[in-house]
C-alpha positions in Angstrom: -39.7 106.8 86.2 -38.4 103.3 86.8 -39.4 100.9 84.0 -40.8 97.7 85.5 -42.4 95.1 83.0 -43.6 92.3 85.3 -45.1 91.9 88.5 -46.9 89.3 90.6 -50.0 90.3 92.5 -52.5 88.8 94.9 -56.1 89.6 94.3 -59.4 88.5 96.3 -62.9 89.5 95.1 -65.6 90.3 97.8 -67.9 87.7 99.4 -71.4 88.0 99.0 -73.7 89.2 101.7 -76.0 86.6 103.6 -79.6 86.9 102.8 -81.9 88.0 105.8 -84.4 85.8 107.9 -87.3 88.4 108.8 -91.0 88.5 109.2 -93.1 91.4 108.7 -94.1 92.8 111.9 -96.8 95.7 111.8 -99.7 96.8 113.7 -103.0 95.2 112.5 -100.9 92.9 110.4 -100.6 89.9 112.5 -99.5 87.4 109.7 -97.3 89.6 107.8 -95.2 86.7 106.4 -91.4 86.5 105.5 -89.8 89.7 104.3 -86.0 89.1 104.4 -83.9 90.8 101.7 -81.2 89.5 99.7 -77.7 89.9 100.5 -75.4 92.4 98.4 -72.9 91.0 95.7 -69.2 91.0 96.4 -67.1 93.3 94.5 -65.3 92.4 91.7 -61.4 92.7 90.9 -61.2 94.4 87.1 -58.0 95.0 85.4 -58.0 97.8 82.6 -55.4 98.8 80.3 -55.0 102.8 80.3 -52.8 104.4 77.7 -51.7 106.8 80.6 -49.9 103.9 82.2 -46.3 103.2 81.0 -45.0 100.6 83.6 -46.2 98.1 86.2 -44.1 99.8 89.1 -47.1 100.3 91.0 -47.6 96.7 91.7 -44.0 96.3 92.8 -44.8 98.8 95.6 -48.3 97.2 96.4 -49.2 93.6 95.6 -52.3 92.8 97.3 -55.8 93.9 96.3 -59.3 93.0 97.8 -62.7 94.1 96.7 -65.3 95.0 99.1 -67.8 92.4 100.7 -71.4 92.7 100.2 -73.8 93.6 102.9 -76.2 91.3 104.3 -79.8 91.5 103.5 -82.3 93.3 105.7 -85.9 93.0 106.6 -88.8 94.6 104.5 -87.3 93.0 101.7 -84.3 95.5 101.6 -81.2 94.1 99.7 -77.6 94.5 101.1 -75.6 96.9 99.4 -73.1 95.3 96.9 -69.4 95.5 97.7 -67.1 98.1 95.8 -65.2 96.9 92.9 -61.3 97.1 92.9 -60.1 98.6 89.4 -56.4 98.1 88.6 -54.9 100.2 85.9 -52.3 98.6 83.8 -50.3 99.7 80.5 -51.7 98.5 77.2 -49.8 95.5 76.1 -50.1 93.9 79.6 -50.4 90.0 79.6 -52.2 88.3 82.6 -51.2 84.8 83.5 -52.2 82.6 86.5 -49.1 82.6 88.5 -49.7 79.0 89.9 -50.5 77.3 86.6 -48.8 79.6 84.2 -52.3 79.7 82.1 -52.6 82.9 80.1 -55.8 84.5 81.2 -55.9 87.8 79.2 -54.0 89.9 76.8 -55.0 93.5 77.2 -53.4 94.6 74.0 -55.6 97.7 73.2 -56.1 100.8 75.3 -59.5 100.5 77.0 -59.6 96.6 77.1 -61.0 95.2 80.3 -60.6 91.9 82.2 -62.7 90.9 85.2 -59.9 88.8 87.0 -62.1 87.7 89.8 -65.8 87.9 90.2 -67.5 88.8 93.5 -69.5 86.3 95.3 -73.2 86.2 94.9 -75.4 87.5 97.5 -77.5 85.0 99.3 -81.5 85.1 98.9 -83.6 86.3 101.9 -86.1 84.1 103.3 -89.0 85.8 101.4 -87.9 83.8 98.5 -88.5 80.5 99.9 -92.2 81.1 100.9 -94.5 78.6 99.4 -98.0 77.1 99.8 -96.5 74.2 102.0 -94.0 76.5 103.8 -95.4 80.0 104.5 -93.0 80.8 107.2 -89.6 79.8 105.9 -86.9 80.2 108.6 -83.9 79.9 106.7 -81.9 82.1 104.1 -79.0 81.4 101.9 -75.4 82.6 102.9 -73.3 84.5 100.5 -71.1 83.0 98.2 -67.4 83.3 99.0 -65.2 85.3 96.6 -62.1 84.1 94.6 -58.7 84.5 95.4 -56.0 84.3 92.8 -52.2 84.8 92.4 -51.6 86.8 89.0 -48.4 87.3 87.0 -48.5 90.7 85.0 -46.1 90.9 82.1 -45.9 94.0 79.9 -45.0 93.5 76.4 -44.3 96.5 74.4 -46.7 97.5 71.6 -43.9 98.3 69.0 -44.3 97.6 65.2 -40.6 96.9 64.6 -37.7 96.0 66.9 -34.1 96.4 66.6 -31.9 93.5 67.7 -28.3 93.0 68.0 -25.3 92.8 70.3 -24.4 95.7 72.8 -23.1 99.0 71.3 -23.8 98.2 67.6 -25.5 101.5 66.9 -29.3 100.7 67.8 -29.8 103.6 70.1 -28.4 106.2 67.5 -30.5 104.7 64.8 -33.7 105.2 66.8 -32.5 108.7 67.9 -32.2 109.5 64.3 -35.6 108.0 62.8 -37.6 109.3 65.7 -37.9 111.9 68.5 -36.6 109.2 71.1 -33.6 110.5 73.0 -31.9 107.0 74.6 -28.7 107.0 76.5 -25.9 106.8 73.9 -22.2 106.2 74.9 -19.3 104.3 73.5 -19.4 101.5 76.1 -21.8 98.4 76.1 -25.1 98.2 77.7 -25.9 101.8 77.8 -29.5 100.6 77.0 -30.8 99.0 80.1 -34.7 99.6 79.5 -36.5 99.6 76.2 -36.8 102.8 74.2 -39.8 103.4 71.8 -39.9 106.0 69.2 -42.6 106.9 66.7 -41.2 107.1 63.2 -43.0 109.2 60.6 -43.3 107.8 56.9 -43.2 110.7 54.5 -42.6 110.8 50.9 -44.7 110.7 47.6 -45.8 107.0 48.5 -47.3 107.9 52.0 -50.5 109.0 52.9 -50.9 111.6 55.8 -50.6 110.1 59.2 -48.5 107.2 58.3 -46.3 106.1 61.1 -45.0 103.1 63.1 -43.4 102.5 66.7 -39.7 101.5 66.8 -38.3 99.7 69.8 -34.7 99.8 70.7 -34.2 97.0 73.1 -31.1 96.1 75.3 -28.5 94.4 73.5 -28.4 90.6 73.5 -25.5 88.4 74.6 -24.9 84.7 74.2 -27.4 82.8 76.3 -30.1 85.5 76.4 -32.9 82.7 75.7 -31.8 81.0 78.9 -31.7 84.2 80.9 -28.3 85.4 80.5 -28.0 89.3 80.8 -31.3 90.9 80.4 -32.5 87.7 78.8 -36.2 87.1 79.0 -36.9 90.6 80.1 -35.5 91.6 76.5 -36.8 89.1 74.4 -40.5 89.0 75.4 -40.7 92.4 74.0 -40.4 91.2 70.5 -43.3 89.2 70.5 -45.7 91.8 69.1 -43.4 93.3 66.5 -44.3 93.0 62.9 -40.6 92.8 61.8 -37.1 92.6 63.3 -34.3 94.6 62.3 -31.0 93.0 62.8 -28.2 95.7 63.4 -24.6 94.4 62.6 -21.6 96.2 63.6 -18.8 96.2 61.1 -16.2 96.8 63.8 -16.9 93.6 65.4 -17.7 91.6 61.9 -15.4 88.6 61.4 -14.4 89.0 57.6 -13.7 85.3 57.6 -17.0 84.4 59.0 -19.2 87.4 58.4 -22.6 86.1 59.3 -21.6 84.6 62.6 -23.2 87.3 64.9 -26.1 87.1 62.6 -26.6 83.4 63.1 -26.0 83.8 66.9 -28.8 86.2 67.2 -31.2 84.2 65.3 -30.2 81.1 67.4 -31.1 83.1 70.7 -34.5 84.0 69.1 -35.5 80.7 68.1 -34.4 79.1 71.4 -36.6 81.7 73.3 -39.7 81.4 71.0 -39.9 79.5 67.6 -42.7 82.0 66.6 -40.0 85.0 66.9 -37.8 83.1 64.3 -40.8 82.9 61.8 -41.0 86.8 61.8 -39.9 89.0 58.9 -36.3 90.0 59.4 -34.2 92.8 57.8 -30.4 92.9 58.1 -28.7 96.0 58.4 -25.2 97.3 58.7 -24.4 100.2 60.9 -21.6 102.7 61.0 -21.2 103.1 57.1 -19.4 106.4 57.7 -16.2 104.0 58.8 -13.8 102.5 56.4 -14.7 99.0 57.8 -18.3 99.5 56.6 -17.6 99.0 53.0 -15.4 95.7 53.8 -18.3 94.4 55.9 -21.1 94.7 53.2 -18.9 93.3 50.6 -18.1 90.2 52.9 -21.9 89.7 53.6 -23.0 90.0 50.1 -20.3 87.4 49.1 -21.4 84.9 52.1 -25.3 85.8 51.3 -25.5 86.8 47.5 -29.4 86.4 47.5 -29.9 88.4 50.8 -30.9 92.0 50.7 -29.0 94.3 53.1 -29.5 97.6 54.4 -26.3 99.5 55.0 -26.6 102.9 56.7 -24.8 105.6 58.7 -26.6 107.4 61.6 -23.8 110.0 61.4 -24.3 110.9 57.9 -28.0 109.8 57.2 -26.8 107.4 54.5 -29.3 104.6 54.1 -31.8 105.5 56.6 -34.6 106.3 54.3 -34.3 103.1 52.5 -34.2 101.1 55.9 -37.2 103.0 57.1 -39.3 102.4 54.0 -38.2 98.6 54.2 -39.7 98.6 57.7 -42.8 100.1 56.9 -43.3 97.6 53.9 -43.5 94.8 56.3 -45.5 96.7 58.9 -48.1 97.8 56.3 -48.4 94.3 55.0 -48.8 93.0 58.5 -51.6 95.4 59.3 -53.3 94.4 56.3 -53.2 90.7 57.2 -54.5 91.7 60.7 -57.5 93.7 59.2 -58.3 90.7 56.7 -58.5 88.3 59.7 -60.3 90.6 62.0 
């Protein structure tokens, strides 16, 4: 399935049905009075987050959605039938924006979240509603209200607890394949990851309770200028917004021993340029490929440059350091979840 994480759609709610002008006409009842019924309500456009949905691909194939119009009222005080609603299913984590103003309208972060994007027009009142002592035969009724038309931008932001960030081919995909059951494409050339990969990481050990786990995201590698749209740019960086912790993955093979923090600072600069809130998130710094000779040299150079910083060297090939890195992620995630519960 093609991964599509943004789309523009055009929606219209239904018009309300017109009220009816009618008078009761029955044998032996010469002055039956007004009996026009009300028009039916126009249908709503409703957007709902369903866990069965994983992509916004449907909205690339079909971009126009219109709810049904309400039926007009009828005699004998019969109301018109309401127009059918249109329900659009999106993946959890979808954010809805007004495409014209850029205003955020809703964030459907949880499965089952519902947003009424466009309410249907109200049906008009029939003439039976306007009878009074001074006007016993009203010959007018209300027209139905018009529905609303909007252009929306849908943007999917992954519901991941932790995100792996770094340059292409630094070992992020191999890492997530070792920590979870995810099976991303792995090769020895850059940009093997073109779409985000999610994996559920189980937290085990004496300190863990049954059921502890978190979602780890392996996202496409960054290049310089990503915040301005270079490479996958915004399509990549927006998926970090929900993460509780970011994990930098550094490759000892591309590390400059004279300036070991160069790659790290460049990545941090891209994060801050895209969204200052990303730069404020807790961040862990890991060094991959510790089974290679260059690994120890890279760790020593980084510790010398940043003596107060905690580093997490690991090897996906041998398993070295994976448990420590996993627990470091979990500690930040569990702290974030506690803060969220306290603020709820």
